[in-house]
Structures are given as C-alpha cells and as structure tokens.
C-alpha positions in Angstrom: -0.1 0.0 -0.1 1.4 3.4 -1.0 1.8 5.6 1.6 0.7 9.3 1.2 2.7 12.4 2.7 0.5 15.0 3.9 2.0 18.1 3.7 1.6 20.6 7.0 -0.1 24.0 6.2 3.2 26.1 7.4 5.0 23.6 4.9 2.6 24.6 1.8 3.0 28.5 2.9 6.7 28.4 2.6 6.7 26.9 -0.4 4.1 29.3 -1.8 6.6 32.0 -0.3 9.4 30.4 -2.2 7.7 30.6 -5.4 6.7 34.1 -5.7 8.5 36.1 -8.0 9.4 39.7 -7.0 7.4 42.5 -9.3 9.8 43.6 -11.7 10.7 47.5 -11.4 10.2 49.7 -14.1 11.6 53.0 -12.8 14.2 53.2 -10.3 15.2 56.6 -8.5 18.0 56.5 -5.9 19.5 59.4 -4.0 18.9 61.7 -7.2 20.1 65.3 -7.1 19.9 67.7 -9.7 20.7 71.5 -10.4 20.8 73.5 -13.5 24.4 74.5 -12.7 26.6 76.7 -15.3 30.4 76.2 -15.3 33.0 78.9 -16.3 35.1 76.7 -18.6 38.1 79.1 -18.3 38.1 79.2 -14.6 36.9 75.7 -13.9 34.3 77.4 -11.4 30.7 75.9 -10.9 28.2 78.1 -10.1 25.4 77.3 -7.6 27.4 75.4 -5.2 26.3 72.0 -3.9 26.6 73.0 -0.3 23.2 75.4 -0.9 20.6 72.7 -1.3 18.1 75.7 -2.4 19.9 75.6 -5.7 18.8 72.2 -6.2 15.7 71.5 -8.6 15.3 67.9 -7.3 16.5 67.1 -4.0 17.6 63.7 -2.8 14.7 61.7 -4.8 14.0 58.1 -4.4 11.1 56.2 -5.5 10.7 53.0 -7.3 7.8 52.1 -9.6 6.6 48.4 -10.7 6.2 47.6 -14.3 2.3 47.9 -15.5 1.7 50.9 -13.0 0.1 54.0 -13.8 1.5 56.9 -11.7 0.2 60.5 -11.4 2.6 63.2 -10.6 1.5 66.4 -9.3 3.3 69.7 -8.0 3.6 73.3 -8.6 5.2 74.9 -11.5 8.7 74.9 -11.4 8.8 72.2 -8.9 10.8 69.9 -11.0 8.3 67.5 -12.7 9.3 68.3 -16.4 13.0 67.9 -15.2 12.2 64.8 -13.5 10.9 63.4 -17.0 13.9 64.5 -18.7 16.0 62.7 -16.3 14.3 59.5 -17.1 14.5 60.2 -20.8 18.6 60.8 -20.4 18.0 64.3 -22.0 19.6 65.4 -18.6 22.1 63.8 -16.1 21.8 63.7 -12.4 24.5 65.6 -10.3 24.4 62.3 -8.2 22.4 59.4 -7.6 21.4 56.7 -9.7 18.5 56.1 -12.2 17.6 53.0 -14.0 14.5 52.3 -16.4 14.0 48.6 -16.6 17.1 48.0 -15.2 19.1 50.1 -17.5 20.7 53.6 -17.7 18.0 55.8 -19.5 20.4 56.3 -22.6 20.3 52.7 -23.0 16.5 52.4 -22.6 15.3 55.2 -25.4 13.7 52.7 -27.7 11.9 51.1 -24.5 10.3 54.9 -23.7 7.3 57.0 -25.5 7.1 60.9 -24.7 4.8 63.4 -25.3 6.0 66.7 -24.3 4.1 69.6 -22.6 4.2 71.6 -25.7 5.4 70.0 -29.3 7.5 71.6 -31.3 6.0 70.0 -34.5 5.4 72.4 -37.5 2.0 72.2 -38.5 2.8 73.0 -42.0 4.7 70.3 -42.4 3.1 68.5 -45.0 2.0 65.2 -43.6 -1.3 63.4 -42.7 -2.1 62.3 -39.2 -1.4 58.6 -40.4 2.2 59.3 -41.5 2.5 61.4 -38.5 2.1 58.7 -36.3 4.0 56.2 -38.2 7.1 58.2 -37.4 6.9 57.1 -33.8 7.8 53.4 -35.1 11.1 54.6 -36.5 14.2 53.4 -35.0 16.1 56.5 -34.5 19.0 55.7 -36.8 16.5 55.0 -39.6 14.7 58.0 -39.1 17.8 60.2 -39.4 19.0 58.2 -42.1 18.0 59.2 -45.8 19.4 55.9 -46.8 16.9 54.2 -44.7 14.1 56.8 -45.0 12.5 55.8 -48.2 12.5 51.9 -46.9 10.8 53.1 -43.9 8.0 54.7 -45.7 7.1 51.8 -47.9 4.0 50.1 -46.7 4.5 48.6 -43.5 1.0 46.7 -42.9 1.8 45.9 -39.2 2.5 49.2 -38.2 -0.2 51.0 -40.4 -2.7 48.7 -38.4 -1.2 49.7 -35.2 -1.2 53.4 -35.7 -4.9 52.9 -36.8 -5.5 51.1 -33.6 -4.3 53.7 -31.3 -6.0 56.7 -33.3 -9.2 54.7 -33.1 -9.0 54.0 -29.6 -8.2 57.9 -29.2 -11.2 58.8 -30.8 -9.3 59.6 -34.3 -10.1 56.9 -36.3 -11.7 59.1 -39.0 -8.7 61.4 -39.4 -6.0 59.2 -40.6 -6.1 61.3 -44.3 -6.4 64.4 -42.5 -3.5 67.1 -42.5 -2.0 67.7 -39.3 -2.6 71.2 -39.7 -6.5 70.4 -40.0 -6.4 69.1 -36.4 -7.7 71.0 -33.1 -4.9 71.3 -30.5 -6.9 68.7 -28.6 -6.6 66.5 -31.4 -3.1 66.9 -32.2 -2.3 66.4 -28.4 -4.3 63.0 -28.8 -2.3 62.2 -32.3 1.1 62.9 -30.4 0.1 60.4 -27.6 -0.5 57.8 -30.7 2.6 58.3 -31.9 4.6 57.8 -28.8 3.0 54.4 -28.2 4.3 53.1 -31.8 7.5 52.2 -29.9 6.0 49.8 -28.2 5.8 46.1 -28.7 3.8 43.6 -26.9 7.3 41.1 -26.1 9.1 44.0 -24.4 8.3 46.5 -21.3 7.3 49.8 -22.3 7.3 53.4 -20.5 5.2 56.1 -21.5 5.8 59.5 -20.1 2.9 62.3 -20.5 3.6 66.1 -19.6 0.4 67.7 -19.3 -1.2 65.4 -21.6 -4.8 66.6 -21.3 -3.8 70.6 -21.1 -5.4 71.3 -24.5 -8.2 68.6 -24.6 -11.8 69.3 -24.2 -13.9 67.5 -21.1 -15.0 64.9 -23.5 -11.6 64.1 -24.8 -10.2 63.9 -21.5 -12.6 61.1 -20.6 -11.9 59.4 -23.7 -7.9 59.8 -23.1 -8.3 58.6 -19.5 -10.3 55.7 -20.5 -7.8 54.8 -23.1 -4.8 55.1 -20.7 -6.8 52.5 -18.2 -6.9 49.9 -20.9 -3.2 50.0 -20.8 -2.6 49.3 -17.2 -0.7 46.3 -16.3 0.5 46.3 -20.1 2.8 49.2 -20.1 3.9 51.9 -17.4 2.5 55.0 -17.5 3.6 58.3 -15.6 1.2 61.1 -16.0 2.2 64.8 -15.1 -1.0 66.8 -14.4 -2.4 69.9 -12.6 -5.7 68.0 -13.4 -6.6 64.7 -11.9 -10.1 65.4 -11.0 -11.3 63.9 -14.1 -10.0 60.2 -13.3 -8.0 60.2 -9.8 -9.4 56.9 -9.5 -7.4 55.2 -12.4 -4.2 55.5 -10.9 -2.0 53.0 -8.9 0.1 55.7 -7.4 0.5 59.6 -7.0 3.5 61.4 -5.9 4.1 65.2 -5.4 7.0 66.9 -6.6 8.3 70.4 -5.3 11.8 69.7 -5.4 11.6 66.5 -3.1 9.1 63.6 -3.7 6.1 63.0 -1.4 4.2 59.9 -2.0 0.5 59.9 -1.3 -1.2 57.1 -0.1 -4.7 56.0 -1.4 -7.8 55.0 0.8 -11.0 53.3 -0.3 -13.8 54.5 1.7 -16.4 51.8 0.7 -16.2 48.7 -1.4 -18.8 50.7 -4.0 -16.4 53.7 -4.1 -13.2 52.9 -5.6 -9.6 54.5 -4.3 -9.0 58.5 -4.5 -6.2 60.0 -4.1 -7.6 63.7 -4.3 -9.0 63.5 -0.7 -6.2 62.1 0.6 -3.7 64.8 -0.8 -6.2 67.4 1.1 -6.4 65.4 4.4 -3.1 65.0 5.1 -0.7 67.2 6.7 1.0 68.3 3.4 1.2 72.1 3.0 -1.0 73.3 0.0 2.1 75.5 -1.1 3.6 72.0 -1.7 1.0 70.9 -4.2 0.0 74.3 -5.9 3.2 76.8 -5.4 3.3 79.9 -3.0 0.8 82.5 -3.7 2.0 85.9 -5.4 0.3 88.8 -3.2 -0.5 90.7 -6.5 -2.2 87.6 -8.0 -6.1 88.4 -7.9 -7.2 84.8 -8.0 -9.5 84.0 -5.9 -8.3 80.3 -5.4 -5.2 82.0 -3.8 -7.3 83.3 -1.0 -8.9 79.9 -0.5 -5.5 78.3 -0.2 -4.3 81.0 2.3 -7.8 81.0 4.5 -7.3 77.3 4.6 -4.2 77.6 6.0 -4.9 80.0 8.5 -7.9 77.9 9.7 -5.4 75.1 10.6 
C-alpha cells in the first residue's frame, strides 16, 4: 500500500512564499540630486554650489515604480516635474544618484520609452497627414535620421499601419487618418502625438510612457476618452502622467506623488467597497502644506483660489 505524505499548512505556505516572483521594477530613482548649474570653463568654477541645497531643482529623490503601474505626478510650476521626466529620458544627467529604466541607464532604454512633451515643436505646416505623423513613432532613431533608410521605412508596412490605426481609433481619431495635421484642433493634435508615442511599444518588451500635461488642450469629453484609453493600458505598459488636473480620473491611478524639489508619496484610501480608491481627498486630508502642491501664492495675484489656499492654511 502506497504511503501518502501529507504536507503541513506551514510547509505549503513556505513553498508558496518561495515561488513568489518579485515584481519587476520599471523606474528606479536612488538618491537623485539635480541642479541646472553653469560652469565657467576658463576658470573651472561651478556656480550654484552643491553646498546650498536651495539650488537643487530635485533634492534627494528616492522612488521605485513597478512595471504595469500608472503613476500620477502633481506639483507646482517650477517644482521639478518636467525636469524629472527629462532625467528619465536621459536628456539630462543627475548631479548625483542613480536612475534605472527597466534595470538600465536611461540612455540605453530610449527604444523602450514613449514621450509626449508639454508643448510640441511640431510644425503644423509640415505636409504630412495624421497617419504618417503617427507612423514616425515606429521608426528607429538611426533609420529616422538616415536618408538611406528613410525611403525604405516609408514603404508599406502593414503591421505598423494597423497599429497606428488602432491607437488613433482608441483615442477617438479613427476617422482622421488622412487629414493633414494642420487641420486638427489642439486637442486632436495632442491625442495624435500620444498615439505616435505609443508606436514604439511591442507586446514582447516592457514599455514606459511619459506624458507631460497630456490633457492641457483637450476638452472635457476628450479627457474622458483619453483616460479611459489609458486605463486599458494598465498592467500592459508603465505610464507616468504629469498633470494639474486629475479630478477627471483620479481613481484610475495606482500611485500618486507630489514633486516640489523633493518627492512626497500620497496614499490612497478606499472609503467603501462601492467607492474606488481616490487620491484627491488624501492629498487634502494629510498634513501636506497646500503650497507644496500648488506653489506659493503671489500677493499681486487677484485669483480667488489663492485666497482660498491662504484661508485654509490659517484655519489650520
């Protein structure tokens, strides 16, 4: 008669723990400092001394983001949000500290990153239609800037055309493929640029999408369309969204941080099973100074919101 060994619950638990695969990290920032310094090459002098921490645009940033996450970044103008994105892209190098994108330096990960800047330098009089503009996002850097390969790239590529059509359709621009970019509204152009940024994404590789104020020129209906689309990408790609307007879709984000020279991570709270997690109440119910989020009020500004911020602080 065969003897069966019965595992104890404790042994089963340990085996499950041993089989757990640690989550893969998409973005890792370790002790990152950055300042826009000027060097006098003739004297070898560095202005904005390291000794004065007030000169840092980003001061000792530590953060890690798991693959497939959706991160929202809040903060005042001049707080360092766009600078952080440029560091992640490899456009800038930190004064000290380490930055890793999928375990590599940003400069070695550029093919795995899509980026939509706050303001595009795209010339609207450039004679190209929406579909071809989006297809530019699929070109490798060496091909895009090489006349030898440029003609080959613009030959019919069914896979890329299908991908471009899919992204444009998901962003509400499926009927605009053959329209000239000069005929698009500001919001439509912004959505087309987002589609272009996604063209570098392949299913078999990790991908990081960086969006700097992506809904700034999009109307309310377009914002909902955009955030719904972004929500469908969760767990497929990693997305970082810099924005001042998260009230439209605060509950779709996995994480939220506030950047104002330093980094503060906000925690989400679920009030009830019916109500999804929301970061907006948390940001206002914590002890975070409102100036950290919105910036310091200028006394000559007539905006009534500034008075509200001041009154809220005085009540505390």
